[in-house]
C-alpha positions in Angstrom: -8.8 3.6 -13.5 -11.5 3.2 -10.9 -12.7 6.9 -10.8 -13.8 7.2 -14.4 -15.8 4.0 -13.9 -17.6 5.5 -11.1 -18.4 8.8 -13.0 -15.5 10.8 -11.8 -13.6 12.5 -14.6 -9.9 12.6 -14.2 -6.9 14.0 -15.9 -3.4 13.1 -15.9 -2.1 15.9 -13.7 1.9 15.6 -13.1 1.5 17.2 -9.7 -1.0 14.7 -8.4 0.9 11.8 -10.3 4.1 12.8 -8.3 2.2 13.2 -5.0 1.0 9.6 -5.6 4.3 8.0 -6.9 6.8 9.3 -4.5 5.0 8.1 -1.4 4.5 4.9 -3.2 8.0 4.3 -3.8 8.9 5.0 -0.3 6.2 2.6 1.0 7.6 -0.2 -1.1 11.0 0.4 0.4 9.9 0.6 4.0 7.5 -2.2 3.8 10.2 -4.5 2.6 12.6 -3.2 5.4 9.6 -3.6 8.0 9.2 -7.3 6.8 12.9 -7.9 7.0 13.4 -6.6 10.5 10.3 -8.4 11.7 10.9 -11.8 10.0 11.4 -13.9 13.0 8.2 -12.5 14.8 6.3 -13.2 11.5 7.4 -16.8 11.2 6.8 -17.4 15.0 3.3 -16.0 14.6 2.4 -18.4 11.7 3.9 -21.4 13.8 1.9 -20.6 16.9 -1.6 -22.3 16.8 -4.1 -22.2 19.6 -5.0 -25.6 21.2 -8.7 -25.1 21.9 -11.5 -23.1 20.2 -11.8 -21.1 23.4 -8.2 -20.2 23.2 -8.7 -19.3 19.6 -11.6 -17.0 20.4 -9.5 -15.3 23.2 -6.8 -14.6 20.7 -8.9 -13.8 17.6 -11.6 -11.4 18.7 -9.4 -8.9 20.7 -7.0 -8.8 17.8 -9.7 -8.4 15.3 -11.1 -5.4 17.2 -7.6 -3.9 17.5 -7.2 -4.4 13.8 -10.5 -2.7 12.9 -9.6 0.1 15.2 -6.1 0.5 13.5 -7.7 0.4 10.0 -10.2 3.1 11.1 -7.5 5.4 12.3 -5.5 4.7 9.2 -8.5 5.7 7.0 -9.0 8.8 9.1 -5.4 9.9 8.8 -5.5 9.1 5.2 -8.5 11.4 4.8 -6.9 14.2 6.6 -3.8 13.9 4.5 -5.8 13.9 1.3 -7.9 17.0 2.4 -4.6 18.9 3.3 -3.1 18.0 0.0 -6.2 18.9 -1.8 -6.3 22.4 -0.2 -2.7 22.9 -1.0 -2.3 21.6 -4.5 -6.1 22.1 -5.6 -8.1 20.3 -8.2 -6.2 18.6 -11.2 -5.6 21.2 -13.8 -5.2 21.2 -17.4 -2.0 23.3 -17.1 -0.2 20.7 -15.3 -1.2 17.9 -17.7 1.4 15.1 -18.1 1.9 14.8 -21.7 3.3 11.3 -21.8 0.6 8.7 -22.3 1.7 5.3 -20.8 -2.0 4.1 -20.8 -2.0 4.0 -24.6 0.4 1.2 -24.5 -2.1 -1.3 -23.0 -5.6 -1.8 -22.4 -6.2 -1.4 -18.6 -8.2 -4.3 -17.1 -8.5 -6.3 -14.0 -5.6 -8.6 -15.1 -3.3 -5.8 -15.7 -4.2 -4.5 -12.2 -3.6 -7.8 -10.6 -0.2 -8.0 -12.5 0.8 -4.6 -11.3 -0.1 -5.6 -7.8 1.9 -8.7 -8.0 4.8 -6.8 -9.3 4.6 -4.4 -6.2 4.5 -7.5 -3.9 7.5 -8.8 -5.7 9.4 -5.5 -5.1 8.7 -5.6 -1.4 9.7 -9.1 -1.2 13.0 -8.3 -3.0 13.7 -5.3 -0.6 13.0 -7.6 2.4 15.3 -10.4 1.1 18.2 -8.0 0.4 17.8 -6.4 3.7 17.5 -9.6 5.6 20.2 -11.6 3.7 22.8 -9.0 2.4 22.4 -6.1 4.9 21.7 -8.3 7.9 18.9 -6.2 9.1 17.6 -7.7 12.4 15.2 -6.5 15.2 
């Protein structure tokens, strides 16, 4: 929904749709499992508070730079994967048009997007809860 707003025309190509939805489903599953495995570490990280402002700076700035580097690497890797997929699949094609129109059921808006994001976060939380409590996944 963002691309048409910035002037990029799109069609509902079923190949690109599957290329997007399948990894998204695996991401939700593995993000939930990752949170379940690292739950003790996550809780400990939020409980730990530095005592002085100097100690806060020592902890914050190196972590911030490492986070920026990781985000940069992730963006680069994502761009490479996108370019490879684009070279393999090609541009969206009218011959691969996905005929079902789910968009006709609602008027896409920021509120709908936020609701969809909350739904994905809720699914990740459910997977983490099930993995932690019922499957007893631990690090």
